[in-house]
Structures are given as structure tokens and as C-alpha cells.
C-alpha positions in Angstrom: -49.8 -3.2 -45.9 -46.6 -2.3 -47.5 -45.3 -5.8 -47.5 -48.3 -6.5 -49.5 -48.0 -3.4 -52.1 -44.5 -4.2 -52.3 -44.7 -7.5 -53.1 -47.5 -7.9 -54.9 -46.9 -4.7 -57.1 -44.2 -4.3 -58.4 -44.4 -1.9 -60.7 -46.9 0.8 -61.6 -48.3 -1.4 -64.3 -50.0 -4.0 -62.5 -51.5 -1.9 -60.4 -55.3 -2.5 -61.3 -57.8 0.3 -60.0 -61.7 -0.9 -61.0 -63.0 1.3 -63.5 -66.5 3.4 -64.7 -67.8 0.1 -65.8 -67.3 -1.2 -62.3 -71.0 -1.2 -60.2 -69.1 -2.9 -57.0 -66.9 -1.4 -54.6 -63.7 -2.7 -53.0 -62.5 -1.9 -49.8 -58.8 -1.8 -48.8 -57.6 -0.8 -45.3 -54.0 -0.6 -44.1 -52.7 0.2 -41.6 -48.6 1.7 -41.3 -47.1 4.0 -38.7 -46.6 7.2 -40.5 -43.1 7.5 -38.8 -41.7 4.3 -40.1 -42.9 5.1 -43.9 -41.1 8.0 -45.5 -43.3 10.2 -48.6 -40.4 8.4 -50.9 -41.1 4.8 -49.9 -43.2 2.7 -52.0 -45.7 2.2 -49.9 -46.4 6.1 -50.5 -45.8 5.9 -53.9 -48.2 3.5 -54.3 -51.2 5.2 -52.9 -50.1 8.8 -54.3 -50.5 7.1 -58.1 -54.1 5.3 -56.8 -54.9 9.4 -55.6 -53.9 10.6 -58.8 -55.0 8.3 -60.9 -58.9 9.5 -60.2 -60.4 6.0 -60.5 -60.6 5.5 -57.0 -60.9 7.8 -53.6 -58.2 7.2 -51.4 -59.1 8.4 -47.8 -55.7 8.2 -44.6 -56.9 8.6 -41.8 -54.7 9.3 -38.8 -55.4 7.7 -35.6 -53.9 8.5 -32.3 -53.9 7.1 -28.5 -56.6 6.8 -27.0 -56.7 9.1 -23.5 -57.9 7.0 -20.3 -61.0 8.4 -20.3 -61.6 7.2 -24.0 -60.7 3.5 -23.0 -63.2 3.7 -19.7 -66.0 5.3 -22.3 -65.4 2.5 -24.5 -64.7 -0.6 -21.6 -68.3 1.5 -20.0 -70.3 1.1 -23.1 -69.2 -2.3 -24.2 -69.9 -3.9 -20.6 -72.9 -1.7 -20.8 -71.6 -0.4 -16.7 -71.0 2.9 -15.6 -67.6 4.5 -15.7 -66.9 4.1 -11.9 -67.1 0.2 -12.3 -64.9 0.2 -15.2 -62.4 2.9 -14.3 -59.9 0.9 -12.6 -60.4 -1.3 -15.5 -59.3 1.1 -18.3 -56.4 2.4 -16.4 -55.0 -1.9 -16.7 -55.7 -1.6 -20.1 -54.6 1.3 -21.0 -51.2 0.5 -19.3 -50.6 -2.7 -21.2 -51.8 -1.5 -24.7 -49.0 1.1 -25.0 -50.8 4.2 -23.7 -53.8 3.5 -25.5 -52.7 1.8 -28.8 -56.7 1.9 -30.6 -55.3 -1.6 -32.5 -54.8 -2.8 -29.2 -57.3 -2.2 -26.8 
């Protein structure tokens, strides 16, 4: 996402935000590691510009690591199996995905 914004939005003037006449919506979803992006980086400046323009709603969610129990619940729900049958698999998935990285589980 950061590469997209930096590559395609070289200045604030090129930013197009839907106006009041727009009846259809646009959903943009992006991910970045908060420990790798500073408040002064281009990405955060663009996000803040969109927020301040008032023409678009910006919602930022922080997603943390999933616990082994979280992974067990996800697998149990997806595989339609009781927890006791997915705990071992969940331990493996949890370990292989960098302690339950939700983008890889």
C-alpha cells in the first residue's frame, strides 16, 4: 500500500477523494507494519490528508498476533471439528505463521 500511494500520488494535488455527488462507494484496504512507518512518512501524510479533507471516512485497525487458542477456534470453525481435534494442527499453524500472524493463518 505504501508503494502504491507513493508511486501514484506524488503530490496532494493528484489525490482524488469522492465528493458529495458520488453515490457509489470506494473501499480501499491496505496493510502496513506500524513499527516500520513513521508519522512523517509519505504514507501517513497521505492518510492524514484524506482524514482532514473530510470527504472520506478513514478507519484504521490494529491487528495483533493470534494466540494458539484463537487459531484453534478458527480451524475448528472452518473444518467443522471440535477443538480437541484441531489443537495439534493449530499449534503447527501458529508456529509456522510467526506466532499467529493473522495474514498468514
